[in-house]
C-alpha positions in Angstrom: 0.0 0.0 0.0 1.2 3.5 -0.9 1.8 5.2 2.4 3.2 8.4 0.9 0.1 10.3 2.1 0.4 8.6 5.5 -1.1 5.5 7.1 -4.7 5.2 8.3 -5.6 4.0 11.7 -6.8 0.4 11.7 -9.0 0.7 14.7 -11.3 3.5 16.0 -9.6 6.5 17.6 -13.0 7.6 18.8 -15.4 4.6 19.2 -19.0 4.9 18.0 -21.2 6.2 20.8 -23.1 3.2 22.1 -25.5 4.7 24.6 -26.6 8.2 23.3 -29.0 10.4 25.2 -32.5 10.4 23.8 -32.2 13.7 21.8 -29.0 12.4 20.1 -30.6 9.0 19.5 -33.4 10.8 17.7 -30.9 12.4 15.3 -29.2 9.0 14.8 -32.6 7.4 14.0 -33.4 10.2 11.5 -30.0 9.5 9.8 -30.8 5.8 9.4 -30.3 4.8 5.7 -33.4 2.9 4.5 -32.4 -0.6 3.4 -28.9 0.1 4.5 -26.3 -2.7 4.7 -25.9 -2.3 8.4 -29.5 -3.0 9.5 -31.1 -1.3 12.5 -27.9 0.0 14.2 -26.8 3.5 13.2 -23.9 3.7 10.7 -20.5 3.9 12.3 -20.0 7.4 10.8 -23.1 8.8 12.6 -22.4 7.0 15.8 -18.9 8.5 15.9 -20.1 12.0 15.0 -22.7 11.6 17.8 -19.9 12.5 20.3 -20.5 16.1 19.0 -24.3 16.3 18.5 -24.3 19.9 17.1 -21.7 19.0 14.4 -23.5 15.7 13.6 -26.8 17.6 13.1 -25.3 20.2 10.8 -23.1 17.7 8.9 -26.1 15.4 8.4 -28.2 18.4 7.2 -25.7 19.3 4.4 -24.9 15.7 3.6 -28.6 14.8 3.4 -29.2 17.8 1.1 -26.4 16.8 -1.2 -27.4 13.1 -1.2 -31.2 13.3 -1.3 -32.3 16.8 -2.4 -29.6 17.9 -4.8 -30.0 18.9 -8.4 -27.4 16.6 -9.8 -28.3 13.3 -11.4 -27.5 10.5 -8.8 -25.0 8.8 -11.2 -23.0 12.0 -11.6 -23.1 12.6 -7.9 -21.8 9.1 -7.1 -19.0 9.3 -9.7 -17.7 12.4 -7.9 -18.1 10.9 -4.4 -16.4 7.6 -5.2 -13.5 9.4 -6.9 -13.0 11.7 -3.9 -13.2 8.7 -1.6 -10.5 7.0 -3.7 -8.3 10.1 -3.8 -8.6 10.6 -0.1 -7.9 6.8 0.5 -11.1 6.6 2.6 -12.2 3.0 2.4 -15.2 3.7 4.5 -16.5 6.4 2.1 -15.7 4.3 -0.9 -17.4 1.3 0.5 -20.6 3.1 1.5 -20.8 4.7 -1.9 -20.0 1.5 -3.8 -23.4 0.4 -2.5 -25.1 3.7 -3.3 -23.4 4.1 -6.6 -24.6 0.6 -7.7 -28.1 1.7 -6.9 -27.6 4.9 -8.9 -26.7 3.0 -12.0 -22.9 2.6 -11.9 -21.6 -0.8 -13.0 -19.1 -2.8 -11.0 -16.5 -2.0 -13.8 -17.2 1.7 -13.5 -16.8 1.6 -9.7 -13.6 -0.4 -10.1 -12.3 2.2 -12.6 -12.9 5.0 -10.1 -10.6 3.1 -7.7 -7.4 3.5 -9.7 -8.6 1.5 -12.7 -8.6 2.4 -16.4 -10.3 5.8 -16.9 -9.9 5.8 -20.7 -13.3 4.2 -21.2 -15.2 7.2 -19.6 -17.1 9.5 -21.9 -16.4 13.3 -22.0 -18.9 14.3 -19.4 -18.2 11.4 -17.1 -14.5 11.9 -17.5 -14.9 15.5 -16.6 -16.7 14.6 -13.4 -13.7 12.4 -12.5 -11.3 15.2 -13.4 -13.2 17.6 -11.2 -12.7 15.3 -8.2 -9.0 14.8 -9.1 -8.5 18.6 -9.6 -10.0 19.5 -6.3 -8.2 16.8 -4.4 -4.8 17.6 -6.0 -4.9 21.4 -6.5 -8.0 22.7 -4.6 -9.2 24.3 -7.9 -11.1 22.9 -10.9 -9.1 23.4 -14.1 -10.4 25.6 -16.9 -10.6 22.6 -19.2 -12.6 20.5 -16.8 -14.9 23.5 -15.9 -15.6 24.2 -19.6 -16.6 20.6 -20.4 -19.0 20.4 -17.4 -20.4 23.9 -17.9 -21.6 22.9 -21.4 -24.2 20.7 -19.8 -24.7 22.1 -16.3 -25.8 25.5 -15.1 -24.4 27.6 -12.3 -26.5 25.8 -9.6 -25.2 22.4 -10.6 -21.6 23.6 -10.9 -21.8 25.1 -7.4 -23.3 21.8 -6.1 -20.5 19.8 -7.8 -17.7 21.8 -6.1 -19.5 21.7 -2.7 -20.2 18.0 -3.1 -16.5 17.2 -3.7 -15.4 19.5 -0.8 -18.0 18.0 1.6 -16.8 14.5 0.8 -13.2 15.5 1.2 -14.0 16.8 4.6 -15.9 13.6 5.5 -13.2 11.4 4.2 -10.6 13.2 6.3 -12.9 12.8 9.4 -13.3 9.1 8.7 -9.6 8.5 8.1 -8.5 10.5 11.1 -11.0 9.0 13.6 -10.5 5.5 12.3 -14.2 4.8 11.6 -14.5 1.2 10.6 -16.6 -0.3 7.8 -20.2 -1.2 8.8 -21.2 -4.9 8.6 -22.0 -5.9 5.0 -20.3 -2.9 3.4 -17.6 -3.7 0.9 -14.1 -2.2 1.1 -11.9 -1.5 -1.9 -12.7 -3.4 -5.1 -10.7 -6.5 -5.7 -7.2 -5.6 -6.9 -7.5 -1.9 -6.0 -4.5 -0.8 -3.9 -4.8 2.8 -2.6 
């Protein structure tokens, strides 16, 4: 494994909160993912964020808006999230969005390609979505070429949402990596053969 960007903890630095007070439990219940791979228990990300209820509520509000109420097509959204997860080496983020991405129409081959596989097969618009995630993770700015390709199809609202989406999932990936949040039961890790 490439550790040039530093190793990741292999156990939780902050364990998921196991016995939250009722008001925090209500927020955890509201964040439950319908049909999620982990069943009735709150996802490890939310149970870890529950140590700081105010941050958890606000983070869930923005994340929920991007995930469930955004203006981007779900497939486009998931291409960006998966690529950001890969770039940040966040196995938790990549695993959760492998499941969501498949539900949003991404094939196993496309998901694999986002994890360091062959990107040559992507179309212009899809390739530009990957490039946006790469640009922001590498240089903190979308290149003119990438912006131009995306802006041919998307308006200002969608362009703003793309940049905020990538930034939000970079933030979440850094949180997951730094606190050592572990994969939830039934959630896949990296695709077979992918080495971050």
